[in-house]
C-alpha positions, -999 to 999 in steps of 0.1 A, spaced: 443 273 -35 429 302 -16 428 301 21 396 306 41 383 305 76 355 285 77 323 300 97 304 270 98 295 246 125 319 219 117 339 213 96 354 244 110 392 261 111 415 240 131 452 253 143 482 249 130 492 222 157 460 202 150 470 197 111 504 193 122 493 161 141 480 146 106 514 146 91 527 120 106 514 80 95 505 60 128 494 23 128 462 11 145 482 -14 162 506 3 180 509 10 218 516 43 217 485 52 190 462 29 212 476 55 240 465 82 224 429 63 218 424 59 257 438 97 265 409 112 247 386 87 258 396 95 296 402 132 290 361 130 272 350 118 309 364 151 323 349 170 302 317 154 308 318 159 345 312 126 353 324 92 373 344 66 352 332 46 378 297 51 367 304 67 328 321 55 300 334 70 266 330 46 229 349 60 198 335 51 167 345 56 131 319 83 110 301 111 115 284 127 138 250 108 127 266 75 130 270 85 167 234 88 174 222 57 149 249 39 165 234 48 198 191 46 185 204 7 177 221 -4 204 201 13 234 167 9 224 149 -23 224 119 -38 200 98 -34 232 111 0 239 93 32 228 111 66 222 101 105 224 118 126 199 113 163 201 123 180 170 128 214 158 150 217 133 163 192 108 189 171 130 162 163 155 139 156 116 169 131 110 165 109 142 125 101 135 142 90 101 166 69 114 143 57 142 121 46 111 146 29 91 155 8 123 119 0 130 120 19 164 87 26 183 86 61 181 63 90 191 75 124 178 67 163 195 78 186 166 72 227 172 86 252 151 124 258 138 117 290 161 110 276 196 122 255 221 101 224 231 82 230 264 87 210 295 52 210 300 41 196 271 68 165 274 58 164 305 19 154 294 31 134 265 53 111 294 24 112 316 -2 101 290 19 81 275 31 47 295 50 29 268 75 53 263 109 47 279 135 65 262 137 100 258 160 116 223 164 150 217 191 178 202 209 202 225 217 226 201 200 227 167 228 234 142 200 242 117 187 278 132 216 281 165 186 274 188 203 258 222 171 232 238 163 232 276 184 201 282 180 206 319 144 211 318 138 179 299 163 155 319 145 166 351 112 153 336 134 120 327 149 115 358 111 121 373 95 94 355 127 73 351 132 72 314 165 70 295 176 100 284 197 103 248 210 137 240 225 149 206 253 176 220 269 176 185 272 216 182 271 220 220 295 196 242 331 211 244 320 247 240 290 247 265 289 231 298 272 199 303 273 184 339 264 149 319 262 132 351 238 153 373 217 160 345 210 117 344 222 117 306 223 84 299 240 91 264 255 123 248 268 121 215 291 141 195 318 144 171 352 152 165 353 183 144 327 205 162 335 221 195 371 206 205 378 217 173 391 189 156 389 172 119 360 152 106 365 112 107 349 98 141 321 104 165 322 98 201 297 84 226 298 93 264 275 65 282 260 55 313 280 16 319 247 6 338 229 14 303 256 -1 281 257 -37 302 216 -40 296 225 -35 257 241 -64 248 227 -80 213 205 -52 202 222 -38 176 205 -49 146 241 -38 127 278 -49 132 290 -17 122 271 2 148 272 -22 177 278 6 208 281 -25 232 307 -43 207 327 -11 201 330 -2 238 336 -43 248 368 -40 227 377 -4 226 381 -9 266 409 -36 265 434 -20 257 424 10 233 423 -10 200 393 -1 178 377 -28 163 378 -17 126 402 5 107 404 39 125 411 74 111 442 76 128 449 111 113 417 125 127 426 111 159 456 120 165 447 156 155 415 154 182 440 145 210 462 176 202 427 196 198 417 182 230 457 193 250 445 233 233 408 234 250 428 227 283 455 253 273 428 278 266 407 272 299 385 244 292 351 246 285 338 279 302 366 296 287 360 284 253 323 294 260 332 327 271 352 331 238 324 319 215 295 337 233 318 368 226 326 364 193 292 358 186 276 387 204 297 410 186 287 391 152 254 398 159 256 434 171 275 445 138 249 427 118 220 444 135 238 479 126 234 468 92 200 460 89 205 422 91 185 402 117 190 371 137 161 346 131 161 330 166 152 354 198 185 360 220 169 343 248 174 310 225 206 315 209 235 292 211 269 311 209 278 283 182 259 293 147 234 321 143 208 320 112 200 354 101 173 366 77 181 379 44 182 414 46 157 426 17 133 411 -8 158 397 -38 190 394 -17 211 371 -35 228 342 -14 250 329 -40 265 363 -48 272 373 -17 285 338 -5 312 340 -32 316 379 -25 327 367 8 347 338 -2 365 357 -20 376 380 4 385 347 35 356 337 46 337 304 42 297 311 49 269 283 58 236 282 36 198 286 57 185 252 63 149 263 63 117 256 41 94 287 52 123 315 55 152 322 38 181 327 58 217 319 60 235 307 88 273 323 100 289 303 127 317 309 154 336 280 164 369 269 160 397 292 155 374 325 150 389 351 171 376 389 173 393 403 150 379 377 124 344 389 131 356 430 129 373 421 94 338 400 83 317 427 89 335 447 75 335 428 44 297 420 49 290 461 49 311 466 20 288 441 1 256 456 12 271 492 6 275 481 -31 240 467 -36 224 500 -24 245 521 -57 
């Protein structure tokens, strides 16, 4: 099997130590394993910058989308109405979830390369008194755009709306002061910026809001309140948990702390992202998102010329040690390169050399 680095937004390349944690089999009922769960929950609150008296964290089996759906079905009652902001595929997925769950909802969509404007959101909230919740994606993985959660959080706080943030591709890599912003529910996943492996997601939730959500869920497995109640006793998950992924995540959290926490990781991501964009710009490969809206997580690049064969490009780069990501846009031809995970400046330098070599061959 050829070894390569994943330049994707998760799953991503993990450290050897994180991988090694999965070589040991653990029992879900064992006290030592339950203590791992409780340690993780405590550390997540610290990363979110919240008080354990006001917030809790809940782990849930499944991908990040499972966590988003769990929050929607648990937090939003039949009489409530949520405003969903979208500028990418993952915001649009939330709309589909709301429809499947039968939730009352309104949608505000903007172009994939634009961020929702605070003035527009304020106008919607003022004109629709039925809105009780605002739901949005922080870093939209479709393009790599960072949405203005500070502006939207201020509006939610001013008008007394509950705020649900999909921070799948940002939590652990971009500082988010959840308590200061007044976020009620923040959802993320084990295999993103904290650099664990796939298997579970997690929610940082305001305890007051969770307490009022009992009986709301339209699903047994996705009942976030019930999961919290069971987990809060001693760390035992309701149903069989992904023990290997949980242990790996615990190690990944320790590595995040050793690196210097979120500020240090953000600096590394930002450095490699800027290097990547600068190098590819020199090769005639432009970005889709304007620099001021660009996240340090993943970047969308426009095809460099007519007839560019992404499949051929992808396999060329993969054969030399890196896996890229196809674009997820419908109107523009793009591809994406992520720089989270065990990715450093040397890796980006090597990647850019490989891309330069590919481009040079195409010109012959």
